[in-house]
C-alpha positions as CSV (number, residue, x, y, z in Angstrom):
1,M,-7.7,-8.1,16.8
2,F,-6.5,-5.9,19.7
3,V,-4.0,-3.1,20.2
4,D,-1.2,-4.4,22.4
5,A,0.7,-1.1,22.8
6,Q,0.8,2.4,21.2
7,Q,3.0,5.3,21.7
8,P,2.8,8.9,20.2
9,P,2.6,9.8,17.5
10,W,0.8,6.6,16.6
11,R,-2.8,6.1,17.8
12,A,-5.2,3.3,16.9
13,V,-8.8,4.5,16.8
14,R,-11.3,2.1,18.3
15,A,-12.2,-1.0,16.3
16,F,-15.4,-1.6,14.3
17,P,-16.9,-5.0,13.6
18,Q,-17.0,-6.2,10.0
19,P,-19.7,-8.2,8.2
20,N,-17.2,-11.2,7.8
21,G,-16.7,-11.3,11.6
22,G,-13.4,-9.4,11.3
23,T,-12.4,-6.1,12.8
24,L,-11.7,-2.7,11.2
25,V,-8.9,-0.6,12.8
26,H,-7.9,3.0,12.0
27,L,-4.4,4.2,12.4
28,H,-3.9,7.9,13.2
29,N,-0.7,9.9,13.4
30,V,-1.5,12.6,15.9
31,S,1.4,14.8,14.8
32,G,-0.3,15.3,11.5
33,G,2.6,13.8,9.5
34,V,6.1,12.3,9.5
35,L,8.7,14.8,10.6
36,S,12.4,14.9,9.7
37,G,14.2,12.6,12.1
38,D,11.2,10.5,12.9
39,H,11.7,6.8,13.2
40,L,8.3,5.1,13.3
41,T,7.5,1.4,13.8
42,L,4.2,-0.3,13.1
43,D,3.6,-4.0,14.0
44,I,0.5,-5.8,12.8
45,E,-0.3,-9.4,13.7
46,V,-3.4,-11.2,12.6
47,A,-4.0,-14.3,14.6
48,P,-4.7,-17.7,13.0
49,G,-8.2,-17.8,11.5
50,A,-8.8,-14.1,12.2
51,A,-9.8,-11.3,9.8
52,A,-8.7,-7.7,10.0
53,Q,-9.0,-4.6,7.9
54,V,-6.5,-1.8,8.7
55,T,-6.7,1.7,7.2
56,T,-5.6,5.2,8.0
57,T,-7.6,8.4,8.9
58,G,-5.9,10.4,6.2
59,A,-2.9,10.7,3.9
60,T,0.7,10.3,5.3
61,R,2.4,13.6,4.9
62,L,6.2,13.6,4.7
63,Y,7.6,17.0,5.9
64,R,10.6,18.9,4.7
65,H,14.0,17.6,5.9
66,R,15.8,19.7,8.5
67,P,19.6,20.2,8.3
68,G,21.4,18.1,10.9
69,T,18.6,15.5,11.3
70,D,18.3,12.0,9.8
71,A,15.9,11.2,7.0
72,S,12.5,10.1,8.4
73,E,11.8,6.4,8.5
74,Q,8.8,4.1,8.9
75,S,9.2,0.4,9.4
76,T,6.1,-1.8,9.1
77,N,6.1,-5.4,10.1
78,I,3.1,-7.6,9.3
79,R,2.4,-11.2,10.2
80,V,-0.7,-12.9,8.9
81,G,-1.4,-16.2,10.7
82,E,-2.6,-19.5,9.4
83,G,-5.9,-19.2,7.5
84,A,-6.1,-15.5,8.5
85,L,-7.0,-12.5,6.3
86,L,-5.6,-9.0,6.3
87,E,-6.8,-6.1,4.2
88,Y,-4.2,-3.3,4.5
89,L,-5.7,-0.2,2.9
90,P,-3.8,3.0,3.8
91,D,-4.3,6.4,2.3
92,A,-1.8,8.1,0.0
93,L,1.8,8.9,0.8
94,I,2.6,12.6,0.1
95,P,6.3,13.6,0.1
96,F,6.5,17.4,0.6
97,A,9.3,19.4,-1.1
98,A,12.8,18.7,0.3
99,S,11.6,15.6,2.3
100,R,13.8,12.6,2.7
101,H,12.1,9.4,3.7
102,R,12.7,5.6,3.8
103,Q,9.8,3.2,4.2
104,Q,10.4,-0.5,4.9
105,T,7.5,-3.0,4.8
106,R,8.1,-6.7,5.8
107,I,5.2,-9.1,5.6
108,A,5.2,-12.8,6.6
109,L,2.3,-15.1,5.5
110,A,1.5,-18.4,7.2
111,A,-0.1,-21.3,5.5
112,G,-3.5,-20.4,4.0
113,A,-3.1,-16.7,4.8
114,K,-4.5,-14.1,2.5
115,L,-3.5,-10.4,2.1
116,F,-5.0,-7.6,0.1
117,W,-3.0,-4.4,0.1
118,W,-2.8,-1.1,-1.8
119,E,-0.5,1.9,-1.7
120,T,-0.5,5.2,-3.6
121,V,2.2,7.8,-3.9
122,A,1.4,11.5,-4.7
123,P,4.0,13.8,-6.3
124,G,3.7,16.3,-3.4
125,R,1.6,19.4,-2.7
126,Q,0.8,20.3,-6.2
127,A,-1.3,23.3,-5.2
128,M,1.8,24.7,-3.6
129,G,3.9,24.1,-6.7
130,E,5.7,21.2,-5.2
131,T,5.3,18.5,-7.9
132,L,8.1,15.9,-7.5
133,A,10.2,18.3,-5.4
134,F,11.1,15.9,-2.7
135,D,14.8,15.0,-2.1
136,S,14.5,11.2,-1.8
137,L,11.9,8.6,-1.3
138,R,12.9,4.9,-0.8
139,L,10.3,2.2,-0.6
140,Q,11.5,-1.3,0.3
141,T,9.1,-4.2,0.4
142,E,9.5,-7.8,1.3
143,V,6.7,-10.4,1.3
144,R,7.5,-14.0,2.3
145,S,5.6,-17.2,2.8
146,L,6.9,-20.1,5.0
147,E,8.6,-21.6,2.0
148,R,10.0,-18.7,-0.1
149,P,10.2,-15.0,-0.8
150,L,7.1,-13.9,-2.8
151,L,8.0,-10.3,-3.5
152,L,11.2,-8.3,-3.0
153,E,11.3,-4.6,-4.1
154,D,13.6,-1.7,-3.5
155,L,12.6,1.6,-5.2
156,L,14.7,4.7,-4.8
157,L,13.3,8.0,-6.2
158,E,15.6,11.0,-6.3
159,P,14.1,13.5,-8.7
160,A,17.0,15.9,-8.7
161,K,19.5,13.2,-9.6
162,R,17.3,11.1,-11.9
163,P,14.4,13.1,-13.3
164,L,11.1,11.2,-12.9
165,T,9.7,13.0,-15.9
166,S,12.0,10.9,-18.1
167,S,10.1,8.6,-20.5
168,A,12.0,5.8,-18.9
169,R,10.4,6.5,-15.5
170,L,7.1,8.3,-15.1
171,G,7.1,10.5,-18.1
172,A,4.0,12.8,-18.0
173,Y,2.4,10.8,-15.2
174,T,2.7,12.1,-11.6
175,H,0.8,9.7,-9.3
176,T,1.5,6.0,-8.8
177,A,-0.5,3.2,-7.3
178,N,0.1,-0.5,-6.5
179,F,-2.3,-3.2,-5.6
180,Y,-1.2,-6.6,-4.2
181,A,-3.1,-9.8,-3.6
182,F,-1.5,-12.8,-1.9
183,G,-2.8,-16.2,-0.9
184,T,-0.6,-19.0,0.2
185,G,-1.9,-22.4,-1.0
186,V,-3.8,-21.0,-4.0
187,R,-3.1,-23.0,-7.1
188,A,-1.1,-21.5,-10.0
189,A,-4.0,-22.0,-12.4
190,E,-6.2,-19.8,-10.2
191,W,-3.6,-17.0,-10.2
192,R,-3.5,-17.1,-14.0
193,E,-7.3,-16.9,-14.2
194,L,-7.3,-13.9,-11.8
195,E,-4.5,-12.3,-13.8
196,T,-6.7,-12.5,-16.9
197,R,-9.7,-11.0,-15.1
198,L,-7.6,-8.1,-13.7
199,A,-5.9,-7.5,-17.0
200,E,-9.4,-6.9,-18.5
201,L,-10.2,-4.6,-15.7
202,C,-6.9,-2.7,-16.2
203,S,-7.6,-2.3,-19.9
204,A,-11.1,-0.9,-19.2
205,H,-9.7,1.6,-16.7
206,S,-6.7,2.7,-18.9
207,T,-6.5,5.8,-21.1
208,P,-3.0,6.4,-22.4
209,G,-1.8,9.9,-21.4
210,V,-4.3,10.0,-18.6
211,M,-4.1,6.8,-16.6
212,I,-2.6,3.4,-17.3
213,W,-2.6,0.1,-15.5
214,G,-0.9,-3.3,-15.9
215,T,-0.9,-6.6,-14.0
216,S,1.2,-9.6,-13.6
217,A,1.0,-12.8,-11.5
218,L,4.1,-13.5,-9.4
219,A,6.1,-16.7,-9.5
220,A,4.0,-18.0,-6.6
221,A,1.1,-17.1,-4.3
222,G,0.4,-13.6,-5.5
223,I,-0.4,-10.9,-8.1
224,V,0.7,-7.3,-8.6
225,V,-1.1,-4.5,-10.3
226,R,0.6,-1.1,-11.0
227,G,-0.9,2.1,-12.2
228,M,0.2,5.6,-13.2
229,S,-2.0,8.7,-13.5
230,V,-1.8,12.4,-14.2
231,S,-4.4,13.0,-11.4
232,P,-5.3,11.3,-8.1
233,R,-9.1,11.4,-8.9
234,A,-9.6,8.0,-10.5
235,L,-7.0,6.0,-8.6
236,P,-9.2,5.1,-5.5
237,A,-12.1,3.8,-7.6
238,T,-9.8,1.6,-9.7
239,L,-8.0,0.3,-6.7
240,A,-11.4,-0.5,-5.1
241,A,-12.5,-2.3,-8.3
242,L,-9.2,-4.4,-8.3
243,W,-9.7,-5.3,-4.7
244,R,-13.4,-6.2,-5.2
245,V,-12.6,-8.6,-8.0
246,S,-9.6,-10.2,-6.2
247,K,-11.3,-10.7,-2.9
248,K,-14.4,-12.2,-4.4
249,F,-12.3,-14.5,-6.5
250,L,-10.0,-15.7,-3.7
251,T,-12.3,-15.7,-0.7
252,G,-15.9,-15.7,-2.1
253,E,-16.6,-12.6,0.0
254,D,-17.5,-9.1,-1.0
255,A,-15.1,-6.2,-0.4
256,V,-16.4,-3.6,2.0
257,L,-14.8,-0.2,1.9
258,P,-13.5,0.9,5.3
259,R,-15.6,3.3,7.3
260,K,-13.6,6.5,7.8
261,V,-13.3,8.4,11.0
262,Y,-11.8,11.8,11.5
């Protein structure tokens, strides 16, 4: 994997070799966060047969919207080649008070490609009294194989218009996390078996009122796990456990947490 081009505020920190022969790359936003009016684009392509792990050097901070500017946007386009592996493991998304942000993620998987991906969303700067005080956060996700769409999601959060503390939404929970595992060409029976294993793990890590997890196999080539918590503390360990089980099951390899650089 190599960096073809980069422009501020994006910067790719130098690559590190991985035990499986792949490469670890760190993404760094040198501005310290996403500013009102920013339109950022990230393109990731993993060549056929290659393996890559992509992480960030810290949380993505979404700053307050400024009058007269557009909402901030980030568009991520990912292509995983035939027989290739991508582990996309970013740090949390933190929407500050009065921020307005739209995030689009489009992923294309070739034959035999595998993807492990997690994402977490914090409620804001809680220490500053900014819990769920952002204006809007829209998360749009599209994952496709060569044959069909695998996952289509469009989530719009507007706390002032539709309170997230409603029991129909987050209730008492404040932090959310998603884990995704995809593998084109993996048999349906294997996904059902992995779903059973992850469901047991979710149950072991769930305490109603503190943190809860649930999992479901998709119609084809993937599985999704979702979690909600009143605190960010236990989310990373649970995501790592889900990733560890899924990667071992689908590839036979151990999951190696990314080395962080600052």
